[in-house]
Each structure stands twice: as structure tokens, then as C-alpha cells.
BAFI-3210 file (N, C-alpha, C; in Angstrom, 3 decimals, decimal comma, padded with zeros to 6 digits):
// residues 158
n [1|2|3|4|5|6|7|8|9|10|11|12|13|14|15|16|17|18|19|20|21|22|23|24|25|26|27|28|29|30|31|32|33|34|35|36|37|38|39|40|41|42|43|44|45|46|47|48|49|50|51|52|53|54|55|56|57|58|59|60|61|62|63|64|65|66|67|68|69|70|71|72|73|74|75|76|77|78|79|80|81|82|83|84|85|86|87|88|89|90|91|92|93|94|95|96|97|98|99|100|101|102|103|104|105|106|107|108|109|110|111|112|113|114|115|116|117|118|119|120|121|122|123|124|125|126|127|128|129|130|131|132|133|134|135|136|137|138|139|140|141|142|143|144|145|146|147|148|149|150|151|152|153|154|155|156|157|158]
n.u [-048,105|-045,961|-045,921|-043,276|-041,709|-041,559|-041,211|-039,740|-040,776|-040,275|-039,091|-035,874|-034,873|-035,103|-032,211|-029,907|-029,051|-027,154|-025,028|-026,673|-027,470|-027,828|-026,159|-023,741|-023,468|-021,950|-019,367|-017,384|-016,332|-014,497|-011,411|-008,674|-008,858|-008,003|-009,242|-010,427|-011,662|-013,474|-014,622|-016,579|-017,960|-016,491|-013,555|-011,065|-011,282|-010,337|-010,364|-008,711|-007,918|-008,319|-010,140|-011,507|-012,859|-014,071|-014,911|-016,665|-015,753|-017,405|-019,141|-021,592|-021,714|-020,478|-017,667|-016,927|-014,508|-013,262|-010,855|-010,081|-008,717|-009,492|-008,868|-010,039|-011,833|-010,420|-009,718|-011,650|-013,071|-014,362|-016,716|-018,667|-021,181|-022,355|-025,213|-027,626|-030,979|-033,833|-036,498|-036,723|-035,687|-033,084|-029,607|-028,161|-026,486|-025,017|-023,813|-021,121|-019,249|-016,241|-017,152|-019,438|-021,669|-024,319|-025,702|-028,007|-027,931|-029,145|-027,596|-026,346|-025,299|-025,702|-025,588|-023,001|-023,319|-022,943|-024,523|-025,177|-027,703|-029,410|-031,609|-030,682|-028,307|-026,770|-025,131|-023,928|-022,143|-019,996|-018,554|-015,405|-014,518|-012,641|-013,124|-011,604|-011,755|-013,953|-016,139|-017,921|-020,673|-021,542|-024,509|-026,636|-029,451|-031,864|-034,429|-035,100|-036,187|-035,514|-032,520|-029,020|-025,852|-022,919|-020,183|-017,598|-016,395|-013,700|-012,717|-009,970|-008,698|-006,243]
n.v [-006,506|-005,359|-001,984|000,372|001,646|004,979|006,768|007,098|005,012|005,355|008,173|009,711|010,761|014,160|016,064|017,287|020,706|021,823|020,844|019,351|021,307|020,036|017,843|019,017|019,200|017,083|017,694|017,970|015,457|015,004|013,738|011,757|009,068|007,269|004,186|002,566|-000,303|-001,833|-004,657|-005,142|-007,371|-009,388|-009,349|-010,205|-009,853|-007,403|-004,457|-002,607|000,090|002,065|004,951|006,831|009,830|011,537|014,037|013,304|014,518|017,494|017,531|016,343|013,858|011,951|010,069|007,231|005,283|002,270|000,297|-002,342|-004,447|-007,267|-009,061|-011,585|-011,994|-011,136|-009,387|-006,517|-004,665|-001,865|000,281|003,233|005,188|008,289|010,252|012,920|012,330|013,358|012,558|011,196|013,178|013,133|012,323|009,632|006,549|004,247|001,188|-001,112|-004,133|-006,230|-008,673|-009,276|-007,910|-005,585|-002,571|-000,081|003,069|005,774|008,877|011,260|014,370|016,200|018,764|017,962|015,203|012,191|010,045|006,824|005,078|002,153|-000,593|-002,890|-002,359|000,208|003,296|005,570|008,394|010,803|013,937|015,260|018,357|019,701|018,545|016,406|013,849|011,098|009,435|006,542|004,131|001,038|-000,735|-003,642|-005,310|-007,893|-007,686|-005,074|-003,715|-004,466|-003,664|-004,398|-004,187|-003,894|-002,991|-000,701|002,297|004,295|007,037|008,725|011,674|011,812]
n.w [-062,842|-060,273|-059,149|-059,242|-056,336|-055,527|-053,493|-050,285|-047,672|-044,972|-044,144|-043,617|-040,330|-039,193|-039,669|-037,289|-036,869|-035,284|-032,506|-029,673|-026,840|-024,400|-024,480|-024,083|-021,355|-020,609|-021,122|-019,158|-018,852|-020,861|-021,897|-020,528|-018,260|-015,291|-014,182|-011,401|-009,888|-007,267|-005,600|-003,022|-002,138|-003,194|-002,693|-003,793|-006,494|-008,331|-010,363|-012,905|-015,098|-018,088|-019,171|-021,788|-022,977|-025,742|-028,156|-031,122|-034,233|-035,021|-032,886|-032,295|-031,171|-028,438|-027,769|-025,936|-024,583|-023,120|-021,338|-019,526|-016,928|-015,086|-012,094|-011,881|-014,120|-016,342|-019,402|-020,263|-022,610|-024,427|-026,175|-026,282|-027,770|-027,345|-027,482|-027,973|-027,381|-028,775|-028,494|-025,963|-024,479|-023,366|-022,770|-024,416|-024,231|-026,379|-026,001|-026,436|-026,125|-025,746|-024,967|-026,191|-025,354|-025,680|-024,867|-023,649|-022,181|-020,177|-019,799|-017,572|-016,095|-013,330|-010,996|-010,128|-009,995|-011,558|-013,753|-015,090|-016,435|-016,863|-017,816|-016,506|-015,250|-013,315|-012,573|-010,184|-009,582|-007,978|-008,622|-007,649|-006,001|-007,615|-010,033|-010,979|-010,077|-009,887|-007,870|-007,238|-007,380|-008,855|-009,643|-010,016|-011,572|-011,845|-012,584|-013,109|-011,010|-008,341|-006,876|-006,616|-005,004|-006,995|-007,561|-006,434|-007,885|-009,003|-010,741|-011,980|-013,233|-015,766]
ca.u [-046,745|-045,948|-045,449|-042,056|-041,876|-040,775|-041,004|-039,339|-041,876|-039,823|-038,067|-034,831|-035,226|-034,547|-030,828|-029,670|-028,231|-026,046|-025,062|-027,647|-026,858|-027,897|-024,973|-022,602|-023,328|-020,988|-018,053|-016,443|-015,749|-013,508|-010,042|-008,261|-009,089|-007,672|-010,450|-010,171|-012,897|-013,325|-015,815|-016,601|-018,489|-015,540|-012,374|-009,930|-011,515|-010,189|-010,223|-008,043|-007,820|-008,409|-011,365|-011,297|-014,026|-013,680|-015,960|-016,551|-015,698|-018,732|-019,726|-022,928|-021,590|-019,370|-017,150|-016,456|-013,777|-012,667|-009,960|-009,896|-008,301|-009,976|-008,043|-010,741|-012,462|-009,520|-009,880|-012,974|-012,883|-015,579|-016,941|-020,027|-021,422|-023,361|-025,857|-028,842|-032,196|-034,886|-037,753|-036,702|-035,097|-031,957|-028,412|-028,257|-025,256|-025,131|-022,627|-020,734|-017,988|-015,566|-017,812|-020,661|-022,782|-024,730|-026,653|-028,354|-028,021|-029,327|-026,409|-026,567|-024,503|-026,423|-025,100|-021,814|-023,678|-022,812|-025,344|-025,414|-028,864|-029,975|-032,586|-030,052|-027,157|-026,778|-023,974|-024,052|-020,856|-019,939|-017,313|-014,714|-014,649|-011,791|-013,622|-010,575|-012,034|-015,360|-016,236|-019,298|-021,048|-022,346|-025,498|-027,260|-030,788|-032,339|-035,818|-035,226|-036,911|-034,693|-031,131|-028,006|-024,495|-021,992|-018,814|-017,261|-015,513|-013,073|-012,057|-009,061|-008,254|-004,801]
ca.v [-006,241|-004,370|-000,648|000,759|002,608|006,169|007,545|006,313|004,833|005,901|009,172|009,887|011,788|015,489|016,207|018,410|021,744|022,080|019,892|019,620|021,900|019,064|016,991|019,789|018,989|015,993|018,226|017,772|014,116|014,937|013,475|010,394|008,779|005,956|003,613|001,521|-000,929|-002,669|-005,444|-005,429|-008,730|-010,307|-008,484|-010,647|-009,459|-005,960|-004,054|-001,345|000,338|003,449|005,425|008,038|010,494|012,535|014,416|012,995|015,793|018,061|017,748|015,754|012,584|011,791|008,706|006,749|004,013|001,772|-000,857|-002,726|-005,810|-007,750|-010,177|-012,855|-012,116|-010,763|-008,154|-005,994|-003,482|-001,501|001,626|003,764|006,413|009,014|011,316|013,447|011,781|014,367|011,943|010,961|014,390|012,729|011,814|008,171|005,845|002,946|000,531|-002,385|-004,571|-007,400|-009,886|-009,430|-007,169|-004,285|-002,026|001,325|003,761|007,221|009,457|012,650|015,006|017,336|019,092|017,135|013,787|011,540|008,826|005,927|004,327|001,203|-001,472|-003,977|-001,815|001,662|003,860|006,923|008,871|012,216|014,618|016,027|019,792|020,129|017,804|015,475|012,518|010,700|008,279|006,082|002,732|000,333|-001,688|-004,432|-005,809|-008,951|-007,405|-003,619|-003,193|-004,709|-003,366|-004,934|-003,656|-004,611|-002,600|000,713|002,744|005,594|007,515|009,833|012,305|011,729]
ca.w [-062,475|-059,195|-059,505|-058,536|-055,248|-055,836|-052,274|-049,119|-046,727|-043,696|-044,439|-042,604|-039,350|-039,445|-039,247|-036,392|-037,472|-034,365|-031,388|-028,614|-025,652|-023,306|-024,594|-023,577|-019,906|-020,436|-021,492|-018,053|-018,971|-021,938|-021,475|-020,165|-016,849|-014,734|-013,590|-010,412|-009,429|-006,086|-005,334|-001,578|-001,956|-003,805|-002,631|-004,611|-007,881|-008,518|-011,753|-013,175|-016,531|-018,554|-019,825|-022,579|-023,556|-026,738|-029,097|-032,539|-034,939|-035,248|-031,569|-032,143|-030,469|-027,508|-027,841|-024,633|-024,732|-021,887|-021,451|-018,134|-016,607|-013,796|-011,627|-012,113|-015,440|-017,436|-020,166|-020,603|-023,456|-025,126|-026,697|-026,253|-028,519|-026,572|-028,260|-027,363|-027,967|-028,681|-028,061|-024,511|-023,909|-022,520|-023,433|-024,467|-024,579|-027,037|-025,446|-027,045|-025,530|-026,309|-024,489|-026,974|-024,767|-026,204|-023,906|-023,793|-020,904|-020,146|-019,181|-017,151|-015,046|-012,751|-009,650|-009,892|-009,905|-012,865|-013,762|-016,221|-015,978|-017,810|-017,167|-015,748|-014,539|-013,151|-011,894|-009,672|-009,099|-007,631|-008,963|-006,618|-006,208|-008,738|-011,215|-011,441|-009,527|-009,790|-006,986|-007,298|-007,203|-009,851|-009,128|-011,072|-011,288|-012,749|-012,945|-013,252|-009,849|-007,154|-007,224|-005,721|-005,143|-007,872|-007,222|-006,293|-008,967|-008,821|-011,938|-011,699|-014,475|-015,991]
c.u [-046,750|-045,362|-044,227|-042,371|-040,969|-040,507|-040,595|-040,514|-041,528|-038,728|-037,082|-035,263|-034,523|-033,131|-030,691|-028,779|-027,038|-026,151|-026,049|-026,950|-026,847|-026,672|-023,743|-022,434|-022,310|-019,559|-016,992|-015,755|-014,594|-012,103|-009,817|-008,357|-008,517|-008,937|-010,054|-011,497|-012,602|-014,663|-015,807|-017,073|-017,534|-014,180|-011,182|-010,105|-011,481|-010,054|-009,482|-007,934|-007,940|-009,752|-010,998|-012,650|-013,509|-014,861|-015,653|-016,587|-017,114|-019,461|-021,112|-022,907|-020,357|-018,957|-016,531|-015,809|-013,255|-011,881|-009,563|-009,400|-008,825|-009,155|-008,717|-011,237|-011,546|-009,909|-011,350|-012,758|-014,193|-015,608|-018,420|-020,065|-022,600|-023,891|-027,043|-030,038|-033,345|-036,179|-037,801|-036,165|-033,976|-030,771|-028,441|-026,933|-025,613|-023,800|-022,392|-019,410|-017,456|-016,143|-019,154|-021,866|-023,062|-025,850|-026,947|-028,527|-028,437|-028,153|-026,729|-025,522|-025,296|-025,925|-023,952|-022,119|-023,742|-023,586|-025,330|-026,576|-029,403|-030,944|-031,952|-028,847|-027,338|-025,570|-024,326|-022,709|-020,916|-018,568|-016,720|-014,856|-013,844|-012,128|-012,612|-010,730|-013,543|-015,374|-017,692|-019,454|-021,879|-023,287|-026,052|-028,624|-031,140|-033,746|-036,109|-036,000|-036,040|-033,220|-030,189|-026,657|-023,687|-020,543|-018,714|-016,292|-014,958|-012,324|-011,223|-008,530|-006,729|-004,272]
c.v [-005,157|-003,043|-000,291|001,789|003,793|007,032|006,617|006,226|005,425|006,916|009,288|010,950|013,103|015,583|017,439|019,439|022,106|021,080|020,324|020,208|020,923|018,148|017,696|019,646|017,890|016,426|017,962|016,401|014,049|014,756|012,016|010,222|007,398|005,471|002,473|001,016|-001,870|-003,351|-005,829|-006,854|-009,799|-009,599|-008,924|-010,292|-007,934|-005,669|-002,740|-001,160|001,805|003,695|006,690|008,541|011,538|012,824|013,825|014,342|016,255|018,313|017,167|014,473|012,590|010,318|008,353|005,386|003,585|000,500|-001,220|-004,161|-006,137|-008,959|-011,518|-013,028|-011,774|-009,454|-007,796|-004,668|-003,144|-000,051|001,971|004,994|007,089|010,157|011,846|012,895|012,746|013,784|011,739|012,169|014,048|012,332|010,303|007,596|004,512|002,241|-000,816|-002,817|-005,851|-008,720|-010,103|-008,703|-005,905|-003,804|-000,579|001,904|005,207|007,760|010,894|013,076|016,226|017,534|018,183|015,650|013,227|010,229|008,150|005,063|003,456|000,290|-002,532|-003,525|-000,311|002,074|005,256|007,308|010,355|012,775|015,265|017,508|020,284|019,412|016,793|014,072|012,310|009,437|007,831|004,585|002,248|-000,616|-002,475|-004,929|-006,895|-008,657|-005,914|-002,975|-003,278|-004,590|-003,883|-004,303|-004,533|-004,278|-001,101|001,078|004,122|005,929|008,734|010,371|012,206|013,021]
c.w [-061,383|-059,673|-058,650|-057,456|-055,528|-054,604|-051,148|-048,162|-045,364|-043,963|-043,283|-041,608|-039,689|-038,882|-038,358|-037,089|-036,588|-033,204|-030,306|-027,389|-024,465|-023,302|-024,023|-022,067|-019,603|-020,754|-020,427|-018,112|-019,967|-021,374|-021,154|-018,654|-016,494|-014,045|-012,660|-009,869|-008,266|-005,794|-003,853|-001,301|-002,481|-003,878|-003,468|-006,086|-007,982|-010,005|-011,856|-014,683|-016,851|-019,230|-020,580|-023,081|-024,541|-027,656|-030,462|-033,249|-035,285|-033,939|-031,352|-031,309|-029,582|-027,553|-026,489|-024,873|-023,373|-022,158|-020,016|-018,024|-015,212|-013,380|-011,870|-013,543|-016,611|-018,087|-020,404|-021,322|-024,145|-025,556|-026,538|-027,141|-027,836|-027,420|-027,471|-028,121|-027,707|-028,090|-026,545|-023,753|-022,927|-023,390|-023,321|-024,939|-025,222|-026,813|-026,125|-026,422|-026,159|-025,811|-025,190|-026,407|-025,559|-025,285|-024,248|-022,397|-021,135|-019,351|-018,793|-016,132|-014,601|-011,331|-009,219|-009,659|-011,323|-012,812|-015,127|-015,760|-017,100|-017,089|-016,263|-014,942|-014,394|-012,324|-011,422|-009,079|-008,810|-007,968|-007,719|-006,952|-007,402|-010,052|-011,769|-010,883|-009,531|-008,945|-006,967|-007,147|-008,380|-009,117|-010,302|-010,608|-012,293|-013,250|-013,133|-012,097|-008,597|-007,534|-006,149|-006,032|-006,100|-007,499|-007,024|-007,403|-008,627|-010,116|-011,560|-013,025|-014,584|-016,584]
res [m|p|q|a|v|t|e|a|k|n|p|a|p|e|q|q|s|k|p|a|p|e|l|m|s|l|e|v|l|i|g|n|w|r|n|d|l|e|f|k|n|n|p|e|n|k|g|t|g|s|i|t|y|e|w|l|e|g|g|f|f|l|i|h|r|f|d|q|i|f|t|k|e|g|s|h|k|g|i|s|i|i|s|y|d|k|e|s|q|s|c|v|s|h|f|f|d|n|q|g|n|k|r|e|y|k|v|s|i|q|n|d|i|f|k|f|t|g|p|w|e|r|y|t|g|e|f|s|e|d|k|n|t|i|t|g|t|w|e|y|s|k|d|s|v|n|w|q|y|l|c|d|a|k|q|t|r|l]
***
């Protein structure tokens, strides 16, 4: 007869005692933003919507929600949960949307440059001096090596 297992084979990772200071670099995002997207390669397909960033109580996670409408594709809604990953020493976004996509991005803000970087999509934006506008570009790749323009994005703090 098999013996009962009394110890967990994979113990839970060590719980953080306080929020990671690296995550605090994203504090400037907190609030509500208008999001406007323009596709230079497909000018009739524009997008507009809203983005919200808020701390989950406790400050260990940043919640990112978006709700957009595109003239060609229709509704695009989703949520990301951003946390600090000790192993990669970076902020990581776990992204989910109403089209069934789930993705992971590294997220950073350094010297007023905001980056979302994943294997198939990436975004680089720059904050205005007053931190109320972010202007940037999304790119995509089929092989994580060769990158192509996707669209321009402008977020304006509400």
C-alpha cells in the first residue's frame, strides 16, 4: 500500500514582506487614460478607448484594464496584472483579453520611456514633461527577431 505524502514536494515560494521598490517605478501610470490608436498602414482602422491603472490593495500588484473600440475589429477589452519578478529582476505583466489571448510582457519605465516588451509584440512610448501624455508605437514580430510597425498610440491622462 502506498505511503501517504506528508510534505509538499514543491513548497510555496517565499511571500514578500513588502511591495518591490522596482514596481513603484510604475506609479506614474496610476489613474485613468484616454487611448487613441492610429494605423498608418491602414488609416481607416482607428481605435479609441480607455485605460486604467490601479494598485491592488497591499501594493504588490498593479492592475491594468483597457476597453477599446476599433473601426474594423470592434471591441477589444482586457486586463493585465503586473508584478515584480525576482528571478528575472523585472516587472512582468500577465495579459488576458476578450479575444482569448494571454500574453506575458516585461514592463519598465526609465528616463520617461515606457516599455511593454513581449516575444511577439512590443511598445515604446515617451512621457510628456508633465507626465500627462504618453506617445509611442506598437510593433509586432512573427519570429521575435524581425519587427514591423503595428500602430501609433497616444494615451492622455483624464
